[in-house]
C-alpha positions in Angstrom: 74.2 262.4 -6.5 75.3 265.6 -4.8 78.7 265.7 -3.1 78.1 265.8 0.6 81.4 267.6 1.3 79.8 270.9 0.1 77.1 272.6 2.2 76.4 269.5 4.3 73.8 271.3 6.5 72.1 273.1 3.5 72.7 276.4 5.2 74.4 278.0 2.1 71.4 277.0 0.0 69.0 278.6 2.3 71.1 281.8 2.6 71.4 282.1 -1.2 67.6 281.8 -1.6 67.1 284.4 1.0 69.5 286.9 -0.6 67.9 286.6 -4.0 64.5 287.0 -2.3 65.7 290.2 -0.5 68.0 291.7 -3.0 66.8 290.4 -6.3 68.7 288.1 -8.8 71.2 290.8 -9.6 72.9 290.0 -6.3 74.3 286.9 -8.0 76.3 289.1 -10.4 77.6 291.5 -7.8 80.6 289.7 -6.3 81.5 292.4 -3.7 78.0 292.7 -2.4 77.6 288.9 -2.3 80.9 288.7 -0.4 79.7 291.2 2.2 76.4 289.6 2.7 77.7 286.0 2.9 80.3 287.2 5.4 77.5 288.2 7.7 75.0 285.4 7.0 77.4 282.5 6.4 80.4 283.0 8.8 80.8 279.3 9.6 81.2 278.2 6.0 84.2 279.9 4.5 84.8 277.3 1.8 81.2 277.7 0.5 81.4 281.5 0.8 84.7 281.7 -1.2 83.4 279.5 -3.9 80.1 281.4 -4.3 81.9 284.7 -4.5 84.3 283.3 -7.1 81.4 282.1 -9.1 79.9 285.6 -9.1 83.2 287.0 -10.2 83.3 284.5 -13.0 79.9 285.5 -14.3 78.1 282.2 -13.6 74.7 283.8 -13.3 75.1 285.5 -16.7 76.4 282.3 -18.3 73.3 280.4 -17.0 70.9 283.1 -18.3 72.5 283.0 -21.7 72.1 279.3 -22.1 68.7 279.1 -20.6 67.7 282.0 -22.9 68.6 279.6 -25.8 65.9 277.2 -24.5 68.4 274.7 -23.2 67.1 272.3 -20.5 68.4 273.5 -17.1 70.5 270.3 -16.6 72.3 270.8 -19.9 72.8 274.5 -19.2 74.4 273.6 -15.9 76.7 271.0 -17.4 78.0 273.6 -20.0 78.6 276.2 -17.3 80.3 273.7 -15.1 82.7 272.9 -17.9 83.3 276.6 -18.6 84.0 277.3 -15.0 86.4 274.4 -14.7 88.3 275.7 -17.7 88.2 279.3 -16.7 89.1 279.0 -13.0 90.7 275.5 -12.7 88.5 274.3 -9.9 87.6 270.7 -9.6 84.5 269.3 -11.1 82.7 268.6 -7.8 83.1 272.2 -6.6 82.0 273.6 -10.0 79.0 271.3 -10.1 77.9 272.3 -6.6 78.2 276.1 -7.1 76.7 276.3 -10.5 73.7 274.2 -9.3 73.3 276.5 -6.3 73.2 279.5 -8.6 70.6 277.8 -10.8 68.5 277.0 -7.8 68.8 280.6 -6.5 67.6 281.8 -9.9 64.4 279.7 -9.5 65.2 276.5 -11.4 64.2 273.3 -9.7 67.2 271.1 -10.5 69.2 268.4 -8.8 73.0 268.6 -8.6 74.6 266.5 -11.4 77.0 263.6 -10.5 80.6 264.5 -11.1 84.0 262.9 -10.7 86.3 264.8 -8.3 89.4 266.0 -10.1 92.5 268.0 -9.1 91.9 271.6 -8.2 92.6 274.2 -5.6 89.5 273.5 -3.5 89.5 271.1 -0.6 88.5 267.6 -1.4 86.0 265.3 0.4 87.0 264.4 3.9 89.9 266.9 4.1 88.2 268.3 7.1 87.9 264.9 8.7 91.1 264.1 10.6 90.2 260.4 11.0 89.9 259.9 7.2 92.8 257.8 5.6 95.2 259.8 3.5 95.3 258.6 -0.1 98.5 259.7 -1.9 98.1 261.2 -5.4 98.8 259.3 -8.6 102.3 260.0 -10.0 103.0 260.4 -13.7 103.9 256.7 -14.2 100.6 255.6 -12.8 101.9 254.6 -9.3 100.3 255.7 -6.1 103.2 256.0 -3.7 103.3 256.9 0.0 106.9 255.9 0.8 105.7 252.3 1.5 103.4 250.3 -0.8 103.5 251.0 -4.5 100.6 250.0 -6.7 101.3 249.5 -10.4 98.7 250.0 -13.0 98.4 246.8 -15.1 96.9 246.1 -18.5 93.7 244.2 -18.5 93.8 240.6 -19.6 92.2 240.1 -23.0 89.2 237.9 -23.0 90.7 235.3 -25.3 93.7 234.9 -22.9 91.7 234.8 -19.6 93.0 232.5 -16.9 91.0 229.3 -17.1 89.0 228.3 -14.0 90.5 225.5 -11.8 89.3 222.0 -12.6 86.3 220.7 -10.7 86.9 218.3 -7.9 85.9 214.7 -8.5 82.4 214.0 -7.5 81.6 217.7 -7.0 78.3 218.2 -8.9 76.3 221.4 -8.2 76.6 221.5 -4.4 79.9 223.4 -4.3 78.4 226.0 -6.6 75.4 226.5 -4.3 77.6 226.8 -1.3 79.8 229.4 -3.1 76.7 231.4 -4.1 75.5 231.4 -0.5 78.9 232.4 0.8 79.0 235.3 -1.7 75.6 236.4 -0.6 76.6 236.5 3.0 79.7 238.5 2.1 77.6 240.9 0.2 75.3 241.4 3.1 78.2 242.0 5.4 79.7 244.6 3.0 76.5 246.5 2.6 76.0 246.5 6.4 79.5 247.8 6.9 79.0 250.6 4.4 75.7 251.6 6.0 77.3 251.7 9.5 80.3 253.7 8.2 78.0 256.3 6.6 75.8 256.5 9.7 78.9 257.0 11.8 80.3 259.6 9.5 77.1 261.6 9.4 76.7 261.5 13.2 73.6 259.3 13.1 71.3 262.2 13.4 70.2 265.4 11.7 73.0 267.7 10.7 73.0 270.8 13.0 72.3 274.0 11.3 75.0 276.6 11.9 73.9 280.0 13.0 75.7 283.3 12.8 77.2 284.7 15.9 74.9 287.2 17.7 77.4 290.0 17.4 77.5 289.6 13.6 73.8 289.5 13.3 73.4 292.6 15.5 76.0 294.4 13.4 74.1 293.7 10.2 70.8 294.8 11.8 72.5 298.0 13.0 73.7 298.8 9.5 70.3 298.2 8.1 68.6 300.5 10.6 71.3 303.2 10.0 70.8 303.1 6.2 67.0 303.1 6.5 67.2 306.2 8.8 69.3 308.0 6.2 66.6 307.4 3.6 63.9 308.5 6.0 65.8 311.8 6.7 65.6 312.7 3.0 61.9 311.8 2.9 61.3 314.1 5.9 63.1 317.1 4.4 61.3 316.7 1.1 58.0 316.5 2.9 58.8 319.8 4.7 59.2 321.5 1.3 56.0 320.2 -0.3 53.4 322.5 1.4 55.3 325.6 0.3 55.2 324.4 -3.3 51.5 323.9 -3.2 50.9 327.3 -1.7 53.1 329.0 -4.3 51.4 327.3 -7.2 48.0 328.4 -5.8 49.2 331.9 -5.3 50.3 332.2 -8.9 47.1 330.7 -10.3 45.0 333.1 -8.3 47.1 336.2 -9.1 48.2 336.5 -5.5 51.7 337.2 -4.3 53.4 336.1 -7.5 57.0 337.3 -6.6 56.8 335.6 -3.2 55.6 332.4 -4.9 58.5 332.5 -7.4 61.0 332.8 -4.5 59.3 329.9 -2.6 59.5 327.7 -5.7 63.1 328.5 -6.4 64.0 327.7 -2.8 62.1 324.4 -3.0 63.9 323.4 -6.2 67.3 324.2 -4.6 66.4 322.1 -1.6 65.3 319.1 -3.7 68.5 319.4 -5.8 70.5 319.1 -2.5 68.4 316.1 -1.4 68.9 314.6 -4.9 72.7 314.7 -4.4 72.3 313.1 -1.0 70.1 310.4 -2.3 72.5 309.6 -5.1 75.2 308.8 -2.5 73.1 306.8 -0.1 74.7 303.6 1.1 71.9 301.0 0.8 73.9 297.8 0.6 72.3 296.2 3.6 68.6 297.0 3.2 66.4 294.8 1.0 66.0 296.1 -2.6 68.4 298.9 -1.6 69.4 299.7 -5.2 65.7 300.1 -6.3 65.0 302.2 -3.2 67.8 304.6 -4.1 67.1 304.8 -7.8 63.3 305.4 -7.4 64.0 308.1 -4.7 66.5 309.8 -7.0 64.0 309.8 -9.9 61.3 311.2 -7.7 63.4 314.0 -6.4 64.8 314.9 -9.8 61.3 315.1 -11.3 60.0 317.1 -8.3 62.9 319.6 -8.6 62.2 320.0 -12.3 58.5 320.6 -11.7 59.4 323.3 -9.1 61.6 325.1 -11.6 58.9 324.9 -14.3 56.3 326.3 -12.0 58.7 329.2 -11.1 59.2 329.9 -14.8 55.4 330.0 -15.2 55.2 332.5 -12.4 57.8 334.7 -14.1 55.8 334.6 -17.3 52.6 335.6 -15.4 54.5 338.4 -13.6 55.3 340.2 -16.9 51.6 341.0 -17.6 48.6 342.2 -15.6 47.0 339.3 -13.7 43.4 339.6 -12.7 41.4 336.8 -11.1 43.1 333.7 -12.7 46.6 333.5 -14.2 46.9 332.4 -17.8 48.5 329.0 -18.4 51.4 328.5 -20.8 54.0 326.0 -21.9 56.0 326.2 -18.6 52.8 325.3 -16.7 52.2 322.3 -19.0 55.9 321.2 -18.6 55.5 321.5 -14.8 52.4 319.3 -14.8 54.2 316.6 -16.8 57.2 316.7 -14.5 54.8 316.6 -11.5 53.2 313.4 -12.9 56.6 311.8 -13.4 57.5 312.6 -9.8 54.2 311.0 -8.6 54.8 307.8 -10.6 58.4 307.6 -9.2 57.2 308.2 -5.7 54.6 305.4 -6.0 57.3 303.0 -7.2 59.6 304.1 -4.4 56.9 303.6 -1.7 56.2 300.1 -3.0 59.8 298.9 -2.3 60.5 301.2 0.6 57.6 300.7 3.0 58.3 297.0 3.8 61.8 298.0 4.8 60.6 301.0 6.8 58.2 298.8 8.8 61.1 296.4 9.7 63.2 299.4 10.8 60.4 300.8 12.9 59.9 303.8 10.7 56.6 305.2 9.4 55.4 304.3 6.0 55.9 306.8 3.3 53.0 308.5 1.4 53.7 309.3 -2.2 51.4 312.4 -1.9 53.2 313.8 1.2 56.9 314.4 0.2 
């Protein structure tokens, strides 16, 4: 049975699933990114947030992947990682069971949280946030539970062969007292069950647990960061798109034995511009946009390959300029290398567009065309 003191409304579970869906499973291994995202999306659950970030720092996702890669059943893998996390961080069993199970669920495994026995640890225990709950003093080393008043001693169990004998039956009793006792016990059991149900209903509020929502200011701040990051990506796309026509015109000019020197200059300028954009793309902050790491890496690869192709085309032009060119320029190794780099750039741009365009749409930006930048 899952411990109800953790993520009672299920909001942390929903947020974790959403983060993996938007940022990929690698977010579970990036403690700093996870901390920033949970701070925005889960501001009303600091306990859950702290424990989830601590699990990321401890490498829970990696430990789960290692054990699942050994074909262990998910439940067994979870139990082993729970034990490892307890030993590594000193958290109680209930906290470890909850957070490891949440990581497994976020990784796509349909598992139920294993039952655990709460133990001592640095994480808040059940009902600590309930001021009406009775305070239970901890056990001392001698087995006593003391609160300055009543002291309860642990006693040894009575061996079966020395059990206290039952009291003698009353004269003339027969089976009727036994039946009455059984009925009385049944009534008591019903009363106890009813009391437990009423207590649980009262504790849970008797209705659905309200789902906490982030403050509007926090949500707006996150959206503003996403739009700002997306606009920075769009600016690089736009500048690369402005260079592309000059590259095509220069290649055509060389191939047709036109203004070869002007074409070489245009290609060198295009390569310099794309190298500058490459440096900007490498330093993009994409922490808040979906698949931000993939967006940045694909854009960097596309710009790098494009700049290399521009340089190779310029080298081809210099080769052509060393000899008479009539009608059609001869092709050489530099032209072949430029074509290969050009194809690599096209592939990278197609991959970039696949991850970028959904984000561009959400940010109100135009979709990118791999053949236009």
